[in-house]
C-alpha positions as CSV (number, residue, x, y, z in Angstrom):
1,M,26.9,12.9,3.2
2,A,24.1,14.5,5.2
3,V,23.6,13.1,8.7
4,N,20.1,12.1,9.7
5,P,19.2,13.1,13.3
6,C,15.9,11.2,13.1
7,R,13.3,13.7,14.4
8,I,10.4,11.9,12.8
9,A,9.6,8.3,13.9
10,Y,7.5,6.3,11.5
11,F,5.7,3.1,12.8
12,S,4.4,0.6,10.2
13,M,3.3,-3.0,10.5
14,E,5.0,-3.7,7.1
15,A,7.3,-2.2,4.5
16,G,7.8,-3.1,0.9
17,L,11.4,-2.0,0.5
18,N,12.9,-3.3,-2.7
19,G,11.7,-2.3,-6.2
20,L,12.6,-4.2,-9.4
21,W,13.5,-1.1,-11.4
22,S,15.7,0.3,-8.7
23,L,18.0,-2.7,-9.4
24,I,18.1,-2.1,-13.2
25,E,20.2,0.7,-14.7
26,N,19.0,0.5,-18.3
27,R,16.5,-1.2,-20.6
28,R,19.2,-3.4,-22.2
29,I,19.6,-5.8,-19.3
30,P,18.0,-9.2,-20.4
31,L,15.0,-10.5,-18.5
32,P,16.8,-13.5,-17.0
33,E,19.3,-11.2,-15.4
34,I,16.6,-8.9,-14.1
35,L,14.9,-11.8,-12.4
36,R,18.2,-13.1,-11.0
37,R,18.9,-9.7,-9.4
38,W,15.5,-9.5,-7.9
39,Q,15.7,-12.9,-6.3
40,G,18.8,-11.9,-4.4
41,D,17.5,-8.6,-3.3
42,E,13.9,-9.2,-2.1
43,I,13.0,-8.5,1.6
44,P,9.4,-9.8,1.9
45,I,8.4,-8.0,5.1
46,Y,5.2,-6.8,3.5
47,S,1.8,-8.3,2.8
48,G,0.1,-5.9,0.3
49,G,-0.7,-2.4,-0.6
50,L,-0.2,-0.9,2.8
51,G,3.4,-2.2,3.0
52,V,4.2,-1.2,-0.6
53,L,2.9,2.3,0.1
54,S,4.9,2.6,3.3
55,G,8.0,1.6,1.3
56,C,7.3,4.4,-1.2
57,Q,6.9,6.9,1.7
58,I,10.2,5.8,3.2
59,K,12.1,6.0,0.0
60,A,10.7,9.3,-0.9
61,A,11.6,10.6,2.5
62,A,15.2,9.4,1.9
63,D,15.2,11.2,-1.5
64,M,14.0,14.4,0.2
65,E,16.4,14.1,3.1
66,L,13.6,14.1,5.7
67,P,15.0,13.2,9.2
68,M,13.0,10.0,9.6
69,I,13.6,6.7,11.4
70,V,11.4,3.7,10.7
71,M,10.2,1.0,13.0
72,V,8.8,-2.3,11.6
73,P,8.5,-5.9,12.8
74,L,11.0,-8.2,11.1
75,Y,9.1,-11.2,9.9
76,D,10.8,-14.4,8.8
77,R,7.9,-16.4,7.3
78,F,5.7,-15.6,4.3
79,F,3.3,-17.7,2.3
80,L,3.3,-19.1,-1.2
81,Q,-0.1,-19.4,-2.9
82,N,-1.3,-23.0,-3.3
83,L,-4.2,-23.2,-5.8
84,A,-5.8,-26.6,-5.5
85,T,-7.7,-28.4,-8.2
86,N,-10.9,-26.9,-6.8
87,N,-9.3,-23.5,-7.3
88,W,-9.3,-22.7,-3.5
89,Q,-6.3,-20.9,-2.2
90,S,-4.3,-22.4,0.7
91,E,-1.0,-21.2,2.1
92,N,2.4,-22.8,2.2
93,Y,4.5,-20.9,4.7
94,V,8.2,-20.8,3.9
95,H,11.0,-19.4,6.0
96,Y,13.1,-16.5,4.9
97,N,16.0,-14.8,6.7
98,P,15.7,-11.0,6.3
99,R,18.6,-10.7,8.7
100,T,21.0,-11.5,5.9
101,H,20.2,-8.0,4.6
102,M,20.5,-6.2,8.0
103,S,23.0,-5.8,10.8
104,L,22.2,-6.6,14.4
105,L,22.3,-3.6,16.8
106,P,24.4,-4.2,19.9
107,Q,22.2,-4.8,22.9
108,K,23.8,-5.4,26.3
109,D,20.3,-5.7,27.8
110,P,17.5,-6.3,25.2
111,V,14.4,-4.2,25.2
112,T,11.4,-6.1,26.7
113,V,7.7,-5.8,26.7
114,R,5.7,-7.4,29.5
115,I,3.2,-9.9,28.0
116,Q,0.9,-11.8,30.3
117,G,3.3,-11.2,33.3
118,R,6.5,-12.3,31.6
119,E,9.2,-10.2,29.9
120,V,9.3,-10.7,26.1
121,A,12.7,-9.6,24.6
122,I,13.1,-7.8,21.3
123,R,16.2,-7.7,19.2
124,A,16.7,-4.7,16.9
125,W,18.2,-5.0,13.4
126,H,19.3,-2.1,11.2
127,K,19.2,-1.4,7.5
128,D,19.8,2.0,5.8
129,I,17.3,3.1,3.2
130,I,19.5,5.2,0.9
131,G,18.0,8.1,-1.0
132,R,18.9,9.7,-4.3
133,T,21.5,11.9,-2.7
134,D,23.0,9.1,-0.5
135,F,20.9,10.4,2.5
136,R,20.1,7.5,4.8
137,I,17.0,6.7,6.7
138,P,17.6,4.0,9.4
139,L,15.0,1.2,9.3
140,I,14.9,-0.8,12.5
141,G,13.5,-4.3,12.4
142,L,12.0,-5.6,15.6
143,D,12.6,-9.3,16.2
144,T,11.6,-11.8,18.9
145,R,13.5,-14.8,17.4
146,E,16.4,-16.4,19.1
147,V,16.3,-14.1,22.1
148,N,13.5,-15.6,24.2
149,N,15.2,-18.8,25.4
150,G,13.5,-20.9,22.8
151,Q,10.0,-20.1,24.2
152,A,7.9,-20.9,21.1
153,H,5.1,-18.7,22.1
154,D,7.3,-15.7,22.1
155,E,9.8,-16.7,19.4
156,Q,6.9,-16.9,16.9
157,I,5.6,-13.3,17.5
158,T,7.6,-12.1,14.6
159,G,7.0,-15.2,12.5
160,E,4.6,-14.4,9.8
161,I,2.8,-11.1,9.3
162,Y,-0.9,-10.7,10.4
163,K,-1.4,-13.9,12.3
164,S,-5.2,-14.6,12.5
165,D,-5.8,-15.1,16.2
166,D,-6.3,-12.2,18.6
167,Y,-3.5,-13.1,21.0
168,Y,-0.8,-12.8,18.3
169,K,-2.5,-9.8,16.7
170,I,-2.3,-8.0,20.1
171,V,1.3,-9.0,20.9
172,Q,2.6,-8.2,17.4
173,R,1.1,-4.7,17.7
174,A,2.5,-4.4,21.2
175,V,6.0,-5.3,19.8
176,L,5.6,-2.6,17.2
177,G,4.1,0.2,19.2
178,I,5.5,-0.4,22.7
179,G,8.6,-2.2,21.8
180,G,9.4,0.1,19.0
181,A,9.2,3.2,21.2
182,R,11.4,1.6,23.8
183,V,14.0,0.6,21.2
184,L,14.0,4.3,20.0
185,E,14.6,5.5,23.5
186,K,17.4,3.0,24.1
187,L,19.1,4.2,21.0
188,G,19.0,7.7,22.3
189,Y,16.3,9.2,20.1
190,D,13.6,11.6,21.3
191,P,11.5,12.3,18.1
192,D,9.5,15.5,17.7
193,V,6.9,13.6,15.7
194,Y,5.6,10.0,15.8
195,H,3.7,8.9,12.7
196,I,1.4,5.9,13.1
197,N,0.8,4.3,9.7
198,E,-2.6,2.7,10.2
199,G,-4.0,1.6,13.6
200,H,-1.6,-1.3,14.0
201,G,1.0,0.9,15.7
202,A,-1.5,2.6,18.1
203,F,-0.1,0.8,21.2
204,L,2.7,3.4,20.9
205,I,0.2,5.8,22.5
206,L,0.1,3.6,25.7
207,E,3.9,3.8,25.9
208,L,4.0,7.5,25.4
209,L,1.3,8.0,28.1
210,R,3.5,6.0,30.4
211,K,6.5,8.1,29.4
212,Y,4.7,11.4,29.9
213,N,2.9,10.5,33.2
214,Q,-0.5,10.0,31.5
215,N,-0.4,13.5,30.1
216,L,-2.7,12.9,27.0
217,E,-2.3,16.4,25.7
218,R,1.5,16.1,25.7
219,V,1.2,12.8,23.8
220,R,-1.2,14.3,21.3
221,E,1.3,17.1,20.5
222,K,3.7,14.5,19.1
223,V,1.5,12.0,17.3
224,I,0.0,11.9,13.7
225,F,-2.2,9.1,12.6
226,T,-2.9,8.0,9.0
227,T,-5.9,5.7,8.4
228,H,-5.8,3.5,5.3
229,T,-9.2,1.7,5.1
230,P,-12.8,2.7,4.9
231,V,-13.8,-1.0,5.3
232,P,-14.9,-1.7,9.0
233,A,-13.2,-5.1,9.0
234,G,-9.9,-3.4,8.4
235,H,-10.0,-1.8,11.9
236,D,-8.6,-3.9,14.7
237,V,-11.1,-4.5,17.6
238,F,-10.4,-6.7,20.6
239,E,-11.9,-7.8,23.9
240,Y,-10.7,-6.0,27.0
241,R,-10.9,-9.2,29.1
242,R,-11.5,-12.9,28.0
243,K,-12.0,-15.2,31.0
244,D,-12.0,-18.3,28.8
245,T,-8.7,-17.7,27.0
246,N,-7.1,-14.9,28.9
247,D,-6.1,-13.1,25.7
248,G,-7.9,-9.8,25.9
249,V,-5.9,-6.6,25.7
250,E,-5.9,-6.1,29.5
251,D,-5.1,-9.8,30.1
252,I,-2.1,-9.5,27.8
253,L,-0.7,-6.0,28.6
254,G,-1.7,-5.7,32.2
255,D,-0.4,-2.5,33.8
256,L,0.5,-1.0,30.4
257,V,-3.2,-0.3,29.9
258,P,-4.1,3.0,31.7
259,P,-7.2,3.1,34.0
260,N,-9.0,5.5,31.6
261,I,-8.5,3.3,28.5
262,R,-12.3,2.9,27.8
263,E,-12.5,6.7,27.3
264,L,-9.7,6.4,24.7
265,A,-10.3,3.1,23.0
266,G,-14.0,2.2,23.3
267,K,-16.4,1.5,26.1
268,E,-17.3,-2.1,25.2
269,K,-14.4,-3.3,23.1
270,F,-10.8,-2.1,22.5
271,N,-10.6,-0.4,19.1
272,L,-7.1,0.4,18.0
273,T,-8.3,3.0,15.5
274,A,-10.2,4.8,18.4
275,L,-7.0,4.8,20.4
276,A,-5.0,6.2,17.5
277,I,-7.6,9.0,17.0
278,S,-7.7,9.8,20.7
279,G,-3.9,10.0,21.1
280,S,-3.2,12.0,17.9
281,R,-3.2,15.7,17.1
282,D,-4.0,15.1,13.5
283,V,-5.8,12.3,11.7
284,N,-5.2,11.8,8.0
285,A,-7.1,9.9,5.3
286,V,-5.4,8.9,2.0
287,S,-7.7,10.5,-0.6
288,G,-10.4,13.1,-0.6
289,F,-13.2,10.6,-1.0
290,H,-11.7,8.4,1.7
291,A,-11.8,11.5,4.1
292,E,-15.5,11.9,3.4
293,I,-16.2,8.2,4.0
294,S,-14.1,8.2,7.2
295,A,-15.9,11.2,8.7
296,N,-19.1,9.2,8.5
297,M,-17.7,6.0,10.1
298,D,-18.8,5.3,13.7
299,V,-15.3,5.1,15.1
300,F,-14.4,8.6,13.7
301,R,-17.8,10.1,14.7
302,M,-17.3,8.9,18.3
303,Y,-13.6,9.9,18.8
304,M,-12.8,12.7,16.4
305,P,-13.1,16.3,17.7
306,R,-15.9,18.2,16.1
307,T,-15.5,21.6,14.6
308,R,-18.4,24.1,15.3
309,Y,-19.2,26.6,12.5
310,E,-21.9,29.1,11.8
311,D,-24.4,28.1,9.1
312,A,-25.1,31.3,7.2
313,E,-28.2,29.9,5.5
314,A,-29.6,28.8,8.9
315,G,-29.5,32.3,10.2
316,E,-27.5,34.2,12.8
317,G,-26.6,32.2,15.9
318,Q,-27.3,28.8,14.3
319,A,-24.3,26.5,14.9
320,E,-23.6,23.2,13.3
321,E,-20.9,20.7,14.0
322,E,-18.8,18.7,11.6
323,I,-16.0,16.1,11.8
324,K,-13.0,17.2,9.8
325,V,-10.7,14.4,8.7
326,N,-7.7,15.7,6.8
327,Y,-6.4,13.9,3.7
328,I,-3.3,13.6,1.7
329,T,-3.8,11.4,-1.4
330,N,-1.3,8.5,-1.6
331,G,1.5,8.5,-4.1
332,V,4.2,6.1,-5.2
333,H,8.0,6.3,-5.5
334,G,8.8,6.9,-9.1
335,L,12.4,5.4,-9.1
336,T,10.9,2.2,-7.7
337,W,8.1,1.8,-10.2
338,I,9.1,3.6,-13.5
339,A,10.7,1.2,-16.0
340,P,14.1,2.0,-17.4
341,E,12.9,3.0,-20.9
342,F,10.5,5.5,-19.4
343,R,13.2,6.9,-17.1
344,E,15.4,7.4,-20.2
345,L,12.4,9.0,-21.9
346,Y,11.8,11.5,-19.0
347,D,15.5,12.2,-18.7
348,S,15.4,13.4,-22.4
349,H,12.2,15.4,-22.3
350,I,11.5,16.4,-18.7
351,P,14.7,17.5,-17.1
352,G,14.7,17.7,-13.4
353,W,12.0,15.0,-12.9
354,R,14.2,12.8,-10.7
355,E,14.6,15.7,-8.2
356,N,10.9,16.7,-8.5
357,P,8.8,13.9,-9.9
358,T,5.7,16.1,-10.1
359,L,7.3,17.5,-13.2
360,L,5.9,14.5,-15.0
361,E,2.8,16.7,-15.3
362,R,4.7,18.3,-18.2
363,A,4.2,15.1,-20.3
364,D,2.9,17.2,-23.3
365,A,6.5,17.9,-24.1
366,I,7.1,14.3,-25.1
367,P,6.6,13.3,-28.7
368,N,3.8,10.7,-29.3
369,N,6.1,8.3,-31.1
370,A,8.6,8.4,-28.3
371,I,6.0,7.4,-25.7
372,L,4.7,4.6,-28.0
373,R,8.2,3.3,-28.6
374,A,9.1,3.2,-24.9
375,H,5.9,1.4,-24.1
376,S,6.5,-1.1,-26.8
377,I,9.8,-2.1,-25.1
378,A,8.2,-2.4,-21.7
379,K,5.3,-4.4,-23.1
380,S,7.6,-6.8,-25.0
381,R,9.4,-7.5,-21.7
382,L,6.1,-8.3,-20.0
383,V,5.0,-10.6,-22.8
384,E,8.4,-12.4,-22.7
385,Y,7.9,-12.9,-19.0
386,I,4.4,-14.2,-19.3
387,N,5.3,-16.7,-22.0
388,M,8.5,-17.7,-20.1
389,I,6.4,-18.8,-17.1
390,Q,3.4,-20.0,-19.0
391,G,3.6,-23.4,-17.3
392,Q,3.4,-21.8,-13.9
393,T,0.2,-19.8,-14.6
394,I,-3.5,-20.6,-15.0
395,G,-4.7,-19.5,-18.4
396,A,-6.9,-19.6,-21.4
397,G,-5.9,-19.1,-25.0
398,G,-2.4,-19.3,-26.6
399,E,0.8,-17.4,-25.9
400,F,0.6,-13.7,-25.3
401,D,1.3,-11.5,-28.3
402,P,2.8,-8.0,-28.0
403,D,0.5,-6.7,-30.8
404,I,-2.7,-7.5,-28.9
405,F,-4.4,-5.0,-26.4
406,T,-3.5,-6.1,-22.9
407,M,-5.3,-5.2,-19.7
408,G,-3.7,-5.8,-16.2
409,F,-5.5,-6.4,-12.9
410,A,-3.2,-7.2,-9.9
411,R,-3.9,-6.4,-6.3
412,R,-4.9,-8.2,-3.1
413,V,-7.9,-10.4,-3.8
414,A,-10.8,-9.0,-1.7
415,L,-14.6,-9.0,-2.2
416,Y,-14.9,-5.3,-2.6
417,K,-12.2,-5.1,-5.3
418,R,-14.4,-7.3,-7.5
419,G,-11.6,-9.0,-9.5
420,D,-14.2,-11.3,-11.1
421,L,-16.2,-8.3,-12.6
422,I,-14.5,-8.5,-16.0
423,F,-16.0,-12.0,-16.4
424,Y,-19.5,-11.0,-15.4
425,D,-20.9,-11.5,-19.0
426,I,-18.4,-13.5,-21.0
427,Q,-20.3,-13.1,-24.3
428,R,-20.3,-9.3,-24.0
429,L,-16.5,-9.4,-23.3
430,I,-16.0,-11.5,-26.4
431,E,-18.1,-9.1,-28.4
432,A,-16.0,-6.2,-27.1
433,A,-12.9,-7.9,-28.4
434,G,-14.5,-7.7,-31.8
435,G,-12.2,-10.3,-33.4
436,R,-9.1,-8.1,-32.7
437,G,-8.3,-9.7,-29.4
438,I,-8.0,-8.8,-25.8
439,Q,-5.3,-10.2,-23.4
440,I,-5.9,-10.1,-19.6
441,V,-3.1,-10.7,-17.1
442,M,-4.1,-11.0,-13.5
443,A,-2.4,-11.6,-10.2
444,G,-3.1,-11.4,-6.5
445,K,-3.3,-13.3,-3.2
446,A,-6.2,-13.4,-0.8
447,H,-5.5,-12.8,2.9
448,P,-5.2,-16.2,4.6
449,S,-8.3,-15.6,6.8
450,D,-10.4,-13.9,4.1
451,T,-12.8,-16.6,2.9
452,D,-14.8,-14.0,0.8
453,G,-11.6,-13.1,-1.0
454,K,-10.7,-16.7,-1.6
455,G,-14.2,-17.2,-3.0
456,V,-13.6,-14.4,-5.5
457,L,-10.4,-16.0,-6.6
458,Q,-12.0,-19.4,-6.9
459,R,-14.7,-17.9,-9.2
460,I,-12.0,-16.2,-11.4
461,L,-9.9,-19.4,-11.8
462,H,-13.0,-21.6,-12.4
463,T,-14.1,-19.3,-15.2
464,I,-10.6,-19.1,-16.8
465,K,-10.3,-22.9,-16.7
466,T,-13.8,-24.1,-17.6
467,D,-15.8,-21.6,-19.6
468,S,-16.0,-23.1,-23.1
469,S,-17.0,-19.9,-24.9
470,L,-13.9,-18.2,-23.4
471,Q,-11.6,-21.0,-24.4
472,N,-12.7,-20.7,-28.1
473,S,-12.6,-16.9,-28.3
474,D,-10.2,-14.1,-29.1
475,I,-9.6,-13.6,-25.3
476,R,-6.3,-14.7,-23.8
477,I,-5.9,-14.8,-20.0
478,R,-3.1,-15.6,-17.6
479,Y,-3.4,-15.7,-13.8
480,I,0.1,-15.4,-12.2
481,P,0.4,-17.0,-8.7
482,D,2.4,-15.6,-5.8
483,Y,2.0,-11.9,-6.6
484,N,4.8,-9.7,-5.3
485,M,6.5,-6.4,-6.1
486,M,8.5,-7.8,-9.0
487,I,5.4,-9.1,-10.8
488,G,3.7,-5.7,-9.9
489,A,6.5,-3.8,-11.6
490,L,6.4,-5.9,-14.8
491,L,2.6,-5.6,-15.1
492,T,2.2,-1.9,-14.2
493,S,4.9,-0.9,-16.8
494,G,4.0,-3.4,-19.6
495,C,0.2,-3.5,-19.8
496,D,-1.7,-1.3,-22.2
497,A,-4.3,-0.4,-19.7
498,W,-4.8,-0.9,-15.9
499,L,-8.2,-2.2,-14.7
500,N,-9.6,-1.2,-11.3
501,T,-13.2,-2.2,-10.3
502,P,-13.7,-1.5,-6.5
503,V,-17.1,-0.9,-5.0
504,C,-17.2,2.9,-4.7
505,G,-16.3,4.1,-1.2
506,Q,-14.3,1.1,-0.3
507,E,-11.0,1.7,-2.0
508,A,-9.3,4.2,0.2
509,S,-6.8,5.3,-2.4
510,G,-5.5,2.4,-4.6
511,T,-1.9,3.1,-5.7
512,S,-1.3,0.4,-8.4
513,G,-3.0,2.7,-11.0
514,E,-0.5,5.4,-10.1
515,K,2.4,3.1,-10.7
516,A,0.9,2.3,-14.1
517,A,0.3,5.9,-14.9
518,Q,3.9,6.8,-14.2
519,N,4.7,4.3,-17.0
520,G,2.1,5.9,-19.4
521,V,-0.5,3.2,-18.8
522,P,-4.0,4.5,-18.8
523,H,-6.5,3.7,-16.0
524,I,-9.9,2.0,-16.5
525,S,-11.6,2.4,-13.1
526,T,-14.7,3.1,-11.1
527,P,-14.7,6.6,-9.6
528,D,-13.1,5.7,-6.3
529,G,-9.9,6.5,-4.4
530,W,-7.3,8.7,-6.1
531,W,-9.0,8.2,-9.5
532,K,-12.0,10.2,-8.4
533,E,-9.7,13.2,-8.1
534,R,-7.9,12.8,-11.5
535,M,-10.4,11.2,-13.9
536,T,-10.6,14.1,-16.3
537,E,-7.8,12.6,-18.4
538,G,-5.4,9.7,-18.6
539,G,-8.0,6.9,-18.6
540,F,-11.7,5.9,-18.7
541,T,-14.2,6.0,-15.9
542,I,-16.7,3.1,-15.7
543,G,-20.0,2.6,-14.0
544,P,-22.3,5.2,-12.3
545,A,-21.0,8.2,-10.5
546,A,-19.5,7.5,-7.1
547,D,-22.3,9.1,-5.1
548,C,-24.8,6.8,-7.0
549,C,-23.0,3.5,-6.4
550,L,-21.6,4.1,-2.9
551,N,-21.1,0.7,-1.2
552,K,-23.2,-1.1,-3.8
553,F,-21.9,-4.5,-5.0
554,D,-24.1,-4.5,-8.1
555,Y,-21.9,-5.8,-10.9
556,D,-24.3,-5.2,-13.8
557,P,-24.0,-1.5,-14.6
558,V,-20.3,-1.4,-14.1
559,A,-19.5,-4.5,-16.1
560,H,-21.7,-3.5,-19.1
561,D,-20.3,0.0,-19.1
562,L,-16.8,-1.5,-19.2
563,Y,-17.7,-3.8,-22.1
564,S,-19.3,-0.8,-24.0
565,Q,-16.3,1.4,-23.6
566,L,-14.0,-1.4,-24.6
567,E,-16.0,-2.0,-27.7
568,H,-16.8,1.5,-28.9
569,L,-14.0,3.7,-27.5
570,I,-10.9,2.0,-26.0
571,M,-10.3,-0.7,-28.6
572,P,-10.9,1.5,-31.6
573,W,-8.5,4.1,-30.3
574,Y,-5.8,1.5,-29.4
575,Y,-6.0,-0.3,-32.7
576,N,-6.9,2.4,-35.1
577,D,-5.8,5.8,-33.8
578,P,-2.2,5.7,-32.3
579,T,-2.2,9.5,-32.0
580,A,-5.4,9.5,-29.8
581,W,-4.0,6.6,-27.7
582,A,-0.7,8.4,-27.2
583,Q,-2.7,11.5,-25.9
584,V,-4.4,9.2,-23.4
585,M,-1.0,7.9,-22.4
586,K,0.2,11.5,-21.9
587,G,-2.7,12.1,-19.6
588,A,-1.8,9.0,-17.7
589,I,1.8,10.3,-17.2
590,K,0.4,13.7,-16.0
591,N,-1.7,11.7,-13.4
592,G,1.6,9.9,-12.5
593,G,3.1,13.3,-11.8
594,F,0.3,13.9,-9.3
595,G,0.5,10.4,-7.9
596,T,4.1,10.7,-6.6
597,A,5.3,10.0,-3.1
598,Y,7.4,13.2,-3.4
599,R,4.1,15.3,-3.6
600,M,2.6,13.2,-0.8
601,M,5.5,13.7,1.6
602,K,5.7,17.5,0.7
603,Q,2.1,17.7,1.7
604,Y,2.7,15.9,5.0
605,E,5.5,18.4,5.7
606,V,3.2,21.4,5.1
607,L,-0.1,20.2,6.4
608,Y,1.2,18.8,9.7
609,D,3.6,21.6,10.3
610,L,6.7,19.4,10.3
611,E,8.9,22.4,9.5
612,G,9.8,22.8,13.2
613,A,11.2,19.3,13.4
614,L,12.9,19.8,10.1
615,R,14.5,23.1,11.1
616,K,15.7,21.6,14.3
617,A,17.1,18.6,12.5
618,R,18.9,20.6,9.9
619,A,20.4,23.0,12.5
620,E,21.9,20.1,14.5
621,N,25.5,19.5,13.5
622,M,25.7,16.1,15.1
623,A,23.3,13.1,15.4
624,I,23.3,9.6,16.9
625,V,24.7,7.4,14.2
626,I,23.6,3.8,14.1
627,Q,26.7,1.7,13.7
């Protein structure tokens, strides 16, 4: 077994570690056994797409034997989704003990971070993320429970993810960035590269500045920052001082904040994204379109270095400046998301795909009937699951039927994702079904503090439960509460098409469609995120071009284009022309070959010149081994 010397430190606020299909060896395991295995293996230290994506990165790195170590807070509370009679989401927080899946690292003297003048202790837990070749990436969980003398204020820091008040936001991020760096140092690691996955980990830069005597250039040499959202609300902004509540950044972190912080993090308010940009040698977006959007956001325009170039058309000596945000389009970990029947299919027709998942781009080698047969198995499993839990769902119409065209829509519920768009004109949706039937399965939670997202969910549920024309139509709908990675795996492998309707320019990448594509499920999407780069095959693009609908919330043109394509193209192909539909599925699988975490991590290795760290790691014949 190769030893991991951990030259790359990866800081993330969340991590979706366990995948349903990684627990299942073959397609013959019955559904109740699949669900039983999942319930015993789940580690819910993630909230949504960011955490699931980070889990894919970590697992791909383990498969590729990249010398990485992961730092993440270890939460022990997550919420179940209460949907009241008025269809408004509330949260029921339940305790979970992730420590049963991890081992406590011995600590004679715990690492501490000074918070409002007192030392807050952090325990470190360890779990190996094991790759395809048995290479192991240590994941270190940072925990303030049962180590702070029962002080509730401090014990609760690693309670639930993304607490809503500024005090806990700041201290959670301090535990990750500052505490994580100190745990690494105490374990004996001195990474060559620190990767901040979204701005939550940016307090790491304050700790590195302290370590390197405020030498900003030395810090920048070691740090890479990936930004994940073009939505301004997704970037953390705090007060420096708050006289009334004493919970500004400088109030909480005191001397950990350097005197020149306003040059790095914002003159008026403390912006974590600004700090991450200021302290990193490279800034990375997660799709090409996202890079364009980011370059025009205020925080990037203010803190990103500008590249001067000669404008040939303007004449000799005319110089322009541009902001260059790099990008690596997100991808997903195939062995986590590809259902067993499709793994068997690829084993038979695309040898070597497990070692190099980009080989899925050779999907033309797979016979049409083999693709359709594999999908039929995955769809039957999903339909069995939906009908099994029918009493726990909100729905319209009868039981689901494996012979009826089924669309899936599952993701965090947010205003810009427009989950209610499919119901914009119910009569047109019914007409599109044309008597042949459409089934729609949906899932997703709104963030506890996102009232706009909860409003979208309320409209969806109200429509499903009360629209009389829908109740008497050929449309069957199920909304599955408490969305998680298990439900995501069943839906992305079992639906006939995957629906994605974000406002253009606001979905940074969107990886659920890549999971579906790796299972041969075509995309139906507005031209945003990763789909804007791959929409020539494997699905259907709806609405105006992205540059025509940038940041526009207008439902009408997108919804009616969706209904038109369903009625005149998608439904006829699906029901009447299996050869044409199989070709669309092959295009989806090719897109899945592009949308792999393997390709993503290879690009990180090349674009950010990680070869030096990798050569150094592979040349070492010993490493610190976490016991």
